[in-house]
N, C-alpha and C positions, 0 to 999 in steps of 0.2 A: 732587604729583603730576602730572597735564596737564591744562592749562584751557588750550581754545577763548571767545577771545573774539568775538559775532558780531555785527557793527551796534553803534548809537550813536554816542556824541559824545566830548567829548572829556576825559569821565570814564570811558571804556573806556577811551582810552588810558594814564589814570592808573592803573587796575585792574591793566592787565594788565601794565604797568614795573611795578608795585610790589610784584605777586603775581611775578616773573622775582626780585625783587631779591632775594625771596625763597627761592629755590632752586625753587623751578617752573620746570614745562617748561609755557609757554606759544603760541600760536599762535592766530594772527589772525584774524578773516574779514567783508569788509563797514569796514573800515578803511584800508582801505588802506595807502601807505610808509612805515613812522617804521621813526625810524633805532632799531637795540639791539633790533626787533622780526619776526617772519616772520609774513610773511601769505598765507596758504593760494589756491593755483589756483581751487577750487573746497570749496564747504559740508560734503561730504562729506571732504572730505581733513582738514577743519577736525577732528568731529565724531567718524570714525573715529578711535579708539584715543585717546581725553580720556576724564578721567573723570569730570568736571564740564564743562558750557557755561554763559557769567554773558551771558546777555540785558541790555539795557540799560534803563532810565528816560529813560520809562515801556518797557514792550516793544515797544505797538505804538499807533502812533498813527491805525488803517486796520478793526485786528481780522482784517487779512490781511498783509499784512507787519510785519517788522521795520523801527522806529526805528531806521533805519540812515542818518541826513544824511549823512554821509561816502563815502557809495558811491553808487554809480554804475548799480551791480546793487540787481534789486531782491531780496528777500533772504524769502519765503513759510514764514509757522510751520511749518506743513503738510509740507512738505517736511526742516520740523526734525525732528517727531514721526518720520515717516518712518525716518528715519537714525537711530532707539532709544537718544537717547542717554541715560546713565547717568544723566547729576544734573541739572536743569534747573536758575539762580538766575536770577530776574530780578525786575524793578520794577514791583508794579499787576498781575500777572498775572489779565488779566481771570475772568471764573466763565466763559465756554465753554471757553478755552484750560485753565484748572484741570479745570476734564472732560473736554475727552481727553485730556493727562497722567495724568487718574488709572484710564483704562476705559483706557488705554494700558501700565498700571503702571509710572513711570517715577516716579523720585523727580521729588520739585522743593520750593525755599524760595523763598514771596515773600520778600526783602530789606526793600521796602519794607514791610511790616507788622510789622517791632521797635521800637518808640514807643520807645526809640534813636537809633534814623537819621533816624524822622522828627522828631525834637523836634532835631535836629543840623541837620536839614534846615531847619528855621522855621527858626536861625536864621543858616544862609547865604542864605537868600529873602528875611530883612525887614532883612539889611545890606548884598546887593542892592539895594534896594529904598529904601532911605533916601540908596544914592549914586546913582542914576536921579536920586530928588527933586531934590538938587542940584544936579548938572550935569546936567539941561534946564530947570530955573531960575531958576540962575546968582546962586540965593540961597541965605540961611539958614534954618534950622531953625528957628535960636532967635526966641523971641518968632510965632512963628506961630502956627496956630492948625489942629492936622489932626486928619480923625475917621476913625477905623479903623472900618469894619463887620465883626462879626463878632468874636466871642474867642475861637477857639477858637487852634491853638498857634503860628499863625503871626500873631495878631490881639493876641496873649498880650507875645509878645515886642519886637513894634515895637510899642506902643505902651509899652513902659519903657523902649527905646532911644528913640522919638520924646520924649520924657518928659526922660531924660538931655543931650539933646541941647537941649532949652528949650521944649520946642512945647510948646504949651499939649492938650494932649488929653482931646476924649474917644473911650469905646468901643461899640460897639454888641449885645444880645443879645437874642436873641427870651424869654430866659428869664428870668424875674423873679431866681428862687437868680445867678441870671449877674450881672445888672443891681449887684446888691449886692457882689458879688465884685471888682465892677468900682467900682466907689468903696470899697471895702475899700482895695484897691491904690493909691489915691490917681489917679484920674482921672475926670473926668465918667462919665456915662452915660445912653443915646439906647435907648428900643429899636429895634432894626431897622423896625420898619414905619414908626418916624415921619424916617426917613431924609431921605425925599421932603422933608419940612415946613424942616428945619430945613439942607439940604445950602447953601444959602446961609451961612453965617456962615464956611466954614473956607474957609483956603487949600491945603489941602494933603485930599487923599479917599486913603486907602485900601484898596481890594474886600479881603475873602477869599471870603465869601464863594461854596460853587457854585450859586448859582438866582438871579435875573432877580430887583434889585435898581435897579440903575444902568440908566431906561427913560428916557422923556419927560419926567415928569411931575417925575422927578428931575433932568433935566438943566437942564430949564428953570429951577430953580429956583436953581442953582446963580451962585455969583461966576462970572461971565468970564472972570474972574484966573485961575483958583486949576487947579490941577494935581492932574490924577487915576491913579493906577495902578488895575486890574485886576489881583493878582494872581490867583486862583482860576482852576481849568479849567471851562470847560466851565459860563464861567458867565449864559450868557445877556446880556453888557451887551451893549447897541446901538448900537455906533460909529458906525454910521452919522444914528443922532440927534443925536448929541454934537457930531459935523464939524458938523447942520446950525443948528447952535448956538453954533460958533462956538472947541467949546474942546479941550480939551487934558488928553484920552483915553489915555492907551498900552495894550497888553492884556503884561503884563506875564512868562507862565508860566512856570515851568519852570527859577528867576535861575541855581538852582548849579550846573547845568553853561554857564550861561553866561560867569555871573563870579566864579564862585569852581568850576570843575575840577579843579584841584587838591585843594582840602578834600575836597571833595564826592564825588569819586571814595579821593580816600582814607579813609574812613567804609564810603564800601561795601565796601572793600578788607578792613577789620577783619572789617563782617557776614558775610562769605562764609567767612573766615578760624575766625570765630569759630564760623559751625555745623560747618564739617569738621574741624576738630579737639576742639572741644572740645560742641555740641551732641548731633551725632549717637552720642557713643561712652555 
């Protein structure tokens, strides 16, 4: 097959190399010059003649252009649609783009909807979150008290890793059923709505929920030496207020692409290959 890899970060370079190693023809656009890879002179030359194009994770950050941090050129999504690609892969294909792809009868697959991939991504996110916490504080998690806000995929894995490293872990949820699960798995539980009351109890705080929870009331009650990571996309965390209270708060989104691009790119490659050679048959 011939793949065109459009935009993205180091994960896309890994995907390109992985696909080439499996004897596929690979051309890139919006990734710059990389050893062993061919960078097309234009978007059209990349897409025309390709069996599939691979867009990054996330596909876009503004719903207009491709997420392409390694490119000086803005790659407009509608320009890609106009070139009528045969098959489009992408991570987090937003609703409007999905609608246009359907209207144009362009086959597409959102690889981030794969439960297997999102779980593996959560593992990489948890690993990176712990690495950041240790490096930034120059302290040990052993003997600390950690709060994990939210008990979804990332929250579950992160809680287990923190406990394995000797931290006293409290995990939160809004669901009474989930709170029972948290306790059954050996963690302390707390309703997410009560985080503000107990924020002062923790040395490390990790937010995984995509809605505002860390606000003025939360930060005003935090331990002033606490280290706080926001792992959620579009969480609405009030970073200016955090600065006002002198707190060490970091926005830590898209960690797999920044800290584990080799493994993250390999996971995406596996999902794409499975779709091309198994799911479509």
